Structures are given as structure tokens and as C-alpha cells.
C-alpha positions in Angstrom: 100.3 93.5 69.4 98.3 90.3 69.1 98.9 89.6 72.8 97.8 93.1 73.7 94.6 92.6 71.6 93.7 89.4 73.5 94.4 91.0 76.9 91.9 93.7 76.1 89.3 91.2 74.9 89.7 89.3 78.2 89.3 92.6 80.2 86.3 93.6 78.2 84.7 90.2 78.7 85.5 90.4 82.5 83.8 93.8 82.7 80.8 92.6 80.7 80.4 89.6 82.9 80.8 91.7 86.0 78.1 94.1 84.9 75.7 91.2 84.3 76.6 89.5 87.7 76.2 92.7 89.7 72.9 93.6 87.9 71.5 90.1 88.6 71.9 90.5 92.4 72.3 86.8 92.7 74.1 85.7 95.9 75.7 82.7 94.3 77.6 85.3 92.1 78.0 88.0 94.7 79.6 85.8 97.4 82.4 84.5 95.1 83.0 88.1 93.9 83.4 89.2 97.6 85.9 86.3 98.2 88.0 87.2 95.1 88.0 90.9 95.9 89.1 90.1 99.4 92.0 88.0 98.1 93.1 90.8 95.8 92.9 93.4 98.6 95.0 91.1 100.8 97.6 90.9 98.1 97.7 94.7 98.0 98.4 94.8 101.7 101.0 92.1 101.3 103.2 94.0 98.8 102.5 97.5 100.0 105.6 98.0 102.2 108.1 95.9 100.2 107.2 97.6 96.9 107.8 101.1 98.4 111.1 100.1 99.9 112.5 98.1 97.1 111.4 100.5 94.3 113.2 103.4 95.9 116.2 101.6 97.3 117.0 99.6 94.2 116.7 102.7 92.0 119.3 104.5 94.2 121.6 101.6 94.3 121.5 101.3 90.5 123.1 104.7 90.1 126.8 104.8 89.5 127.6 107.2 92.4 127.0 110.7 93.8 128.7 112.2 90.8 125.9 110.8 88.6 123.3 112.0 91.0 124.7 115.5 90.7 124.7 115.2 86.9 121.1 114.0 86.9 120.1 116.9 89.2 121.6 119.4 86.8 119.8 118.2 83.7 117.5 115.2 83.4 116.5 115.0 87.1 115.9 118.7 87.2 113.4 118.6 84.3 111.9 115.4 85.7 111.2 117.1 89.0 109.8 120.1 87.2 107.4 118.2 85.0 106.3 115.8 87.8 105.7 118.7 90.2 103.7 120.5 87.6 101.6 117.4 86.9 101.0 117.0 90.6 100.0 120.6 91.1 97.7 120.5 88.0 96.0 117.4 89.6 95.7 119.2 92.9 94.2 122.3 91.4 91.6 120.3 89.5 90.8 118.2 92.6 90.2 121.3 94.7 88.2 123.0 91.9 85.9 120.0 91.1 86.0 118.4 94.6 84.8 114.9 93.6 84.2 114.0 97.3 81.7 116.7 98.0 78.6 114.5 97.3 79.8 111.6 99.4 81.0 113.8 102.2 77.7 115.6 102.5 75.8 112.3 102.7 78.2 110.2 104.7 80.5 112.3 106.8 78.5 115.3 107.9 77.7 114.8 111.6 80.4 112.1 111.9 83.5 113.0 113.8 86.6 112.4 111.8 89.1 110.3 113.6 92.0 112.1 115.1 94.7 112.2 112.4 97.6 113.3 114.7 99.6 116.4 115.0 102.2 117.6 112.6 104.8 117.1 115.3 103.9 113.4 115.7 103.9 113.1 111.9 107.5 114.4 111.7 108.5 112.1 114.6 107.0 109.1 112.8 109.1 109.7 109.8 112.2 108.3 111.6 111.2 104.8 112.9 112.6 103.5 116.2 112.3 100.0 114.9 112.7 99.0 111.2 110.6 95.8 111.6 107.9 97.7 113.3 107.7 100.2 110.4 107.0 97.4 108.0 104.5 95.7 110.3 102.6 98.9 110.7 102.8 99.7 107.0 104.3 103.1 107.9 105.0 104.1 104.3 106.5 107.5 105.2 109.1 105.9 107.5 109.8 103.1 105.0 110.4 105.6 102.2 112.7 107.6 104.5 114.7 104.5 105.4 115.0 103.5 101.7 116.4 107.0 100.8 118.7 106.9 103.8 120.1 103.5 103.0 120.2 104.2 99.3 122.3 107.4 99.6 124.5 105.7 102.2 124.9 102.8 99.7 126.3 105.1 97.1 129.2 105.9 99.4 130.2 102.3 99.7 133.1 100.8 97.7 132.2 99.6 94.2 132.5 95.9 95.3 130.1 96.3 98.3 127.7 98.5 96.4 127.6 96.0 93.5 126.8 93.1 95.9 124.0 95.1 97.5 122.7 96.1 94.1 122.6 92.5 92.9 120.8 91.3 96.1 118.1 94.0 96.2 117.6 94.2 92.5 117.0 90.4 92.5 114.5 90.9 95.4 112.8 93.7 93.4 112.6 91.5 90.3 111.2 88.7 92.5 108.5 91.1 93.7 107.8 92.1 90.1 107.4 88.4 89.0 105.0 87.8 91.9 103.1 90.9 90.9 103.0 89.8 87.3 101.6 86.4 88.3 98.7 88.1 90.1 98.2 90.6 87.2 97.8 87.5 84.9 94.7 86.7 87.0 93.5 90.3 86.7 90.4 89.5 84.5 89.0 87.5 87.4 89.7 90.4 89.8 88.1 92.8 87.3 85.0 90.6 87.2 84.8 90.5 91.0 85.3 94.3 91.5 82.9 95.2 88.6 80.2 92.9 90.1 80.5 94.5 93.5 80.7 98.0 91.9 77.4 97.5 90.1 75.8 96.1 93.3 76.9 99.0 95.4 75.9 101.6 92.8 72.4 100.0 92.6 72.1 100.4 96.4 73.8 103.9 96.7 73.6 106.2 93.6 75.5 108.9 95.4 78.8 107.1 94.6 78.1 107.3 90.8 78.6 111.1 90.7 81.6 111.0 93.0 83.3 108.3 91.0 82.7 109.9 87.7 84.0 113.3 89.0 87.1 111.5 90.3 87.8 109.9 86.9 87.2 113.2 85.3 89.8 114.8 87.5 92.4 112.2 86.7 91.8 112.3 82.9 91.7 116.1 82.8 94.9 116.4 84.8 96.7 114.1 82.3 95.2 115.8 79.3 96.2 119.3 80.6 99.7 118.1 81.3 100.1 116.5 77.9 98.4 119.2 75.7 99.3 122.4 77.6 102.0 122.1 80.2 104.6 120.1 78.3 104.0 122.0 75.0 104.5 125.3 76.9 107.8 124.1 78.3 109.0 123.1 74.9 107.9 126.4 73.4 109.7 128.2 76.2 113.0 126.6 75.1 112.3 127.4 71.4 111.3 123.8 70.5 108.2 123.2 68.3 105.7 121.1 70.3 103.8 120.1 67.1 106.9 118.8 65.3 108.0 117.0 68.5 104.5 115.4 68.7 104.6 114.4 65.1 108.1 112.9 65.3 107.2 110.9 68.4 103.7 109.8 67.3 104.7 106.1 66.8 106.1 105.9 70.3 103.0 107.6 71.8 100.6 105.3 70.1 102.5 102.2 71.1 102.7 103.5 74.7 99.0 104.0 74.8 98.1 100.5 73.7 101.0 98.6 75.4 100.7 100.4 78.8 104.4 100.0 79.2 107.1 102.7 79.0 109.8 100.0 79.1 108.3 98.1 76.2 108.0 101.3 74.2 111.6 102.4 74.9 113.2 101.0 71.6 110.6 102.9 69.5 111.0 106.0 71.6 114.8 106.0 71.1 114.3 105.5 67.3 111.8 108.4 67.2 114.1 110.7 69.2 117.3 110.0 67.2 116.0 109.6 63.7 112.8 111.7 63.6 113.5 114.5 66.1 117.3 114.7 65.5 118.2 114.4 69.2 121.9 113.6 69.7 122.2 109.8 70.2 124.4 110.2 73.3 121.7 112.4 74.9 118.8 110.2 73.9 120.5 107.0 75.0 121.3 108.5 78.4 118.1 110.5 79.1 115.3 108.3 77.8 116.2 105.1 79.7 116.6 107.2 82.8 113.3 109.0 82.2 111.6 105.7 81.7 112.5 104.8 85.3 112.0 108.1 87.1 109.8 110.4 85.0 106.2 109.5 85.9 103.9 112.5 85.4 100.7 110.5 85.0 101.5 108.3 88.0 102.1 111.3 90.3 98.8 112.9 89.2 96.9 109.6 89.7 98.4 108.9 93.2 97.7 112.4 94.5 94.1 112.4 93.2 93.4 108.9 94.3 94.7 109.3 97.9 92.8 112.6 98.4 89.6 111.1 96.9 89.6 107.8 98.7 90.7 109.2 102.0 88.1 112.0 101.6 85.3 109.5 100.9 86.1 107.9 104.2 86.0 111.2 106.2 89.6 112.5 106.2 89.8 116.3 106.0 93.0 117.9 104.7 94.5 121.2 105.7 96.6 123.3 103.3 99.8 121.9 104.8 98.5 118.3 104.3 98.1 119.1 100.6 101.6 120.3 100.4 102.9 117.2 102.1 101.0 114.9 99.8 102.3 116.8 96.7 105.8 116.1 97.9 105.0 112.4 98.6 103.4 111.9 95.3 106.4 113.4 93.5 108.8 111.2 95.5 106.7 108.1 95.1 106.3 108.6 91.4 110.1 109.0 90.9 110.7 105.8 92.9 108.0 103.9 91.0 110.6 102.1 88.8 109.1 99.6 86.4 106.4 98.3 88.7 103.4 96.8 86.9 100.3 98.8 88.1 102.8 100.6 90.4 100.6 103.7 90.7 97.7 101.6 91.9 99.8 99.6 94.3 101.6 102.7 95.7 98.3 104.5 96.2 97.0 101.5 98.1 100.1 101.5 100.2 99.6 105.2 101.2 95.9 104.5 102.1 96.9 101.5 104.2 99.3 103.7 106.1 96.5 106.1 106.7 94.2 103.3 107.9 91.8 103.9 105.1 89.7 101.0 103.9 90.6 99.8 100.4 87.0 99.1 99.2 86.9 102.2 97.1 90.1 101.1 95.3 88.1 98.1 94.2 85.6 100.4 92.6 88.4 102.2 90.8 90.1 99.1 89.5 87.7 98.3 86.6 88.5 101.8 85.2 92.2 101.6 85.8 93.1 99.8 82.6 92.0 102.8 80.5 93.6 105.3 83.0 96.8 103.4 82.7 96.8 103.7 78.9 96.5 107.5 79.1 99.1 107.8 81.9 101.6 105.7 80.0 101.2 107.8 76.9 101.7 110.9 79.0 104.8 109.5 80.7 106.4 108.7 77.3 105.5 112.2 76.0 107.0 113.7 79.0 110.2 111.6 78.6 110.6 112.8 75.0 109.9 116.4 76.2 112.5 116.2 78.9 115.1 114.7 76.5 114.4 117.4 73.9 114.9 120.1 76.5 118.1 118.6 77.8 119.3 118.2 74.2 118.6 121.8 73.5 120.7 122.9 76.6 123.6 120.6 76.2 125.7 122.0 73.4 129.3 122.0 74.6 131.5 119.1 73.5 133.0 118.5 76.9 129.6 118.3 78.5 128.5 115.8 75.9 131.5 113.7 76.8 130.6 113.8 80.5 127.1 112.6 79.7 128.4 109.8 77.5 130.8 108.6 80.1 128.2 109.0 83.0 
């Protein structure tokens, strides 16, 4: 907790210095901030394609086989899909209702022809790349995700020896990527200073962005709060589980998740709350919670969908109803594949925007606020993990089915 305390102090100091630097309008401060922000944006582009491929591929390879996939689909994975889909639809509904891009679009996009975004036929054709290297060079995230799923499912059909070798290799590469990401995140206060400086400078020059940015942040927070305080409690109530007792029993895990911003770090406390305070069968809790920590990302799905629609809309992209449906699916899939990646939601959102050829400057404006958004999202993710585990525990009653779960 002491380390967490100091990290927040550094972030607050970086934001305070950024506010002063941007307000001063001094070029000897603005220019270094532009250089630092460019370096961070280049890093986002560097890891965009690898992070999508390795997060999905390593997750699939880590499964024990198709039998486990079927088991997950029947219970844990089914509820994960349900809660993640509901979180994404809630975010979409709020986005369409509030429309945070309307001010910026009226002032910046009216009278400006939106670049041709391609037909749906070409979109479907681009899903299957003709050249794997070209897909990575062009940051074709859709094609990369398809290849990751194709190779991952094919890998599950390999012999145990070959699958184990592949798993070790790509898990090691994924961990290498995480370590590289952690090194850069260690320098995050410098990045926060740079982006806050440029944010204040831009807001002083163009006040229209203030309303749009505040509305966007309101959509993300409202989507998380509605999911946590309404959707998940209603699911629990539907299965005859008391939402209030579940929340009280898991309060320690939720508080730790909020301040640590890490579902993985919270897992031991989450397990203790589930087994000792909520009375969930140990075999269910020990199977469901670690799995949910990897694939159940309600807050991440809502953030990615809202962020992609907002940033792309700011830069003139217009979405048809079928586009919204496609992005709902992509947000769900990307959130499930976002396994243990620090700031994974932010990086994956950037990857999607790069694939759409959208400038990442607005992501720099969002970054100073992301630390708080990440706290809320992590708490929601853990709350959803506990909710899914409680629902599965309620359904799984037969002794033979418990044995299958324990062995799986």
C-alpha cells in the first residue's frame, strides 16, 4: 500500500506540474512536452499489433484443450460473455444518448467530407490477410485478431508436447512485452506531465474540447457505475442471490482493486472473500476467479467502445448502425483477450484507432484522466468476477459436475 501511495503522489505531482506548464504557455516547457508526448505515442504504435496478437494467442494456448473451452462456454465463459456484452451495450446506449462528439463535430467536421471508410464487403475481405507480415506492418488489428484466434484454436488440437512448446514460447514473448510495457509505465509521470501540459495549452486555445472531453469521461464513468450498481445486482437477484450481502462480503477485495488498479494483485483477497465470507465452494472459486481475472473485463469493454467511438468521431468518422454492432463485438472480443496487460484497455483502444488511421492526439488528452478511470474499471472487473463466480456456484450443484470442474 505504501508503494501505491507514492505512485499516486507522483501522478498528482505530474498533473500539477503539467497544469502549471500548460498555463504558462512557455515554449521552453511546451517543446519538451511535445517531444515526450511524441515518444509515448510512438511506443503505442510500436506495441499495438504485438499486444493484440500475443494477448489473444497466449490466452488460447494456455487453455488445456477444447474440452475446457466447452466447459468454460457452458458456465464461466457464458456469464463472462453475458456481463461483458451488457457492459458494452450500456456504454453504447449512453454514448448514443449523450453524444459527447456533437460539439466537436459541429465545429470541426460540418462541411468537411469524411474520408471514405470502405465498403462492408472490403471490410470482410480484409479480415483474412493475404500476407501475415503485411497485416502487422499495416496495423490491421482485425486481421491480426482473426489470425490469433485461428492459430490459437488450431494450437489446441496439437499434441500436448507441441502445444506446451508453443505455449512456453509465446507466453515468454508475451511476458517480455509486459516487462517492456512496465518499464515505460514506470516513466508514466513524465508522460502525464507532457500530456497534461499539452492538454491545458489546447484547452486554452479551443474551449470546445472541454465540453466534449467532460461528456466523454461522464459516459465512461456512468457506464461503469450502471454496470456495477444496476446490471450485476439484477443478475444476482435474478438467480436468487442477495446483491447487498455479496457486496458486503467482497468489500475488502473491491477496495483493494480500486486502489491497486490490478485484478491480479487483488486475486488472493478476492479468493478469501469468496470462500470465507460468501460461502462459495472452494473448487468453484479456485477455478472461476483466476479465469475471470483473465477474461472478464467489463470495465475494459465499456472503455474501449466509448473511446474508439469518441476519438474516431472527433476526427470525422461517422458510424452506421452496422458499424456500432461490429464495434460492440470487437470490444467484447478484445476485452476477453486483454489478459493481464498493464493499461491494456488504453493500448488496445490505441491499436484500434491506429488501424482506422485516426490520429492519437486525443488519446494524449485522455491519458491524464486514465489513472482514475482505471481505478473504477478495475473495481468493476473484480465485482463482475465475484458476481460471475457466485452465479456459477449457484448453478453447479451436482457432485459429478463439481468433480469435472475440479479436474478441468
